[in-house]
C-alpha positions in Angstrom: 0.0 0.0 0.0 2.8 2.4 0.9 3.5 4.5 3.9 2.4 7.8 2.4 -1.0 6.4 1.3 -1.6 4.8 4.7 -0.6 8.0 6.6 -2.9 10.0 4.3 -5.8 7.6 5.1 -5.0 8.0 8.8 -5.2 11.8 8.5 -8.5 11.7 6.6 -9.9 9.2 9.0 -9.0 11.4 11.9 -10.7 14.4 10.3 -13.9 12.2 9.8 -14.0 10.4 13.2 -12.7 12.9 15.7 -16.1 14.7 16.1 -18.0 11.4 16.7 -15.3 10.2 19.1 -15.5 13.4 21.1 -19.3 13.2 21.1 -19.1 9.7 22.5 -16.6 10.7 25.2 -18.8 13.7 26.1 -21.6 11.4 27.2 -19.7 10.3 30.3 -21.0 6.8 30.5 -18.6 3.9 30.6 -19.8 2.3 27.3 -19.8 5.6 25.4 -16.4 6.7 26.7 -14.8 3.3 26.0 -16.3 3.3 22.5 -15.0 6.8 21.8 -11.5 6.0 23.1 -11.3 2.8 21.0 -12.4 4.7 17.9 -9.8 7.4 18.6 -7.1 4.8 19.3 -7.7 2.9 16.1 -7.5 6.0 14.0 -4.4 7.3 15.8 -2.7 4.0 15.3 -2.9 4.4 11.6 -0.4 7.3 11.8 1.5 6.9 15.0 3.1 3.6 13.8 4.3 5.2 10.6 5.8 8.5 11.9 9.3 7.2 12.6 9.5 5.2 9.3 8.4 8.3 7.3 11.0 10.4 9.1 13.7 7.9 8.5 12.9 7.9 4.8 13.4 11.7 4.6 17.0 11.6 5.5 20.1 10.0 4.0 21.9 7.2 5.8 24.5 9.5 7.2 21.8 11.8 8.7 19.0 9.4 9.4 19.4 8.8 13.1 20.1 12.4 14.1 17.7 13.9 11.6 14.7 11.7 12.6 15.5 12.0 16.3 15.8 15.7 16.3 12.7 16.4 14.2 10.5 13.9 16.0 11.5 15.0 19.5 11.3 18.7 18.9 7.9 18.5 17.2 6.6 16.2 20.0 7.8 18.6 22.7 6.3 21.6 21.0 3.0 20.2 19.8 2.5 17.2 22.1 3.6 19.0 25.2 1.3 21.9 24.7 -1.7 19.9 23.4 -3.5 19.7 26.8 -3.0 23.4 27.4 -4.3 24.3 23.9 -7.3 21.9 24.4 -8.3 23.4 27.7 -7.7 27.0 26.5 -9.8 26.4 23.4 -12.7 24.8 25.3 -12.7 27.6 27.9 -12.3 30.5 25.5 -15.1 29.2 23.1 -17.3 27.6 25.7 -17.6 24.8 23.2 -16.5 21.3 24.3 -15.8 20.2 20.7 -13.2 23.0 20.2 -10.3 20.6 20.8 -11.8 18.3 18.1 -11.8 21.2 15.6 -8.1 21.8 16.5 -7.4 18.1 15.8 -9.1 18.4 12.5 -6.9 21.4 11.6 -3.7 19.5 12.7 -4.8 16.5 10.6 -5.3 18.7 7.6 -1.9 20.2 8.0 -0.4 16.7 8.4 -2.1 15.5 5.3 -0.8 18.5 3.3 2.7 17.8 4.5 2.6 14.0 3.8 1.2 14.7 0.3 4.3 16.8 -0.4 6.8 13.9 0.2 7.8 11.2 -2.3 6.5 7.7 -1.8 9.4 5.3 -1.5 7.9 2.0 -0.4 9.1 0.2 -3.6 12.5 1.7 -3.5 15.5 0.6 -1.4 16.6 3.0 1.4 19.8 4.8 0.5 
């Protein structure tokens, strides 16, 4: 299938399912929360398993370890570390509990645009 295509499917799936997942979680009953979390976990797994492979393919052999480690950890610190603060701030500022879901849709769209700009290399040997 190719990593680029699967990552793109993951981004599109996130944009489609994040609102229903948040809606389920908002109901605050065990079954609904569990269903929302499972839905969210399945969709996130489509992209999270591919991130390191995609990053490794972007760099040459001489720069692969350093390049992928630096880009992954800096982006995770900036965006992953501030995600709870952004989610709470959005929900409080807008008085709309789905505001973090809209933020996730925007991030998924940005990720989709980025992954569409890279070359698919699943049939080529790594250099």
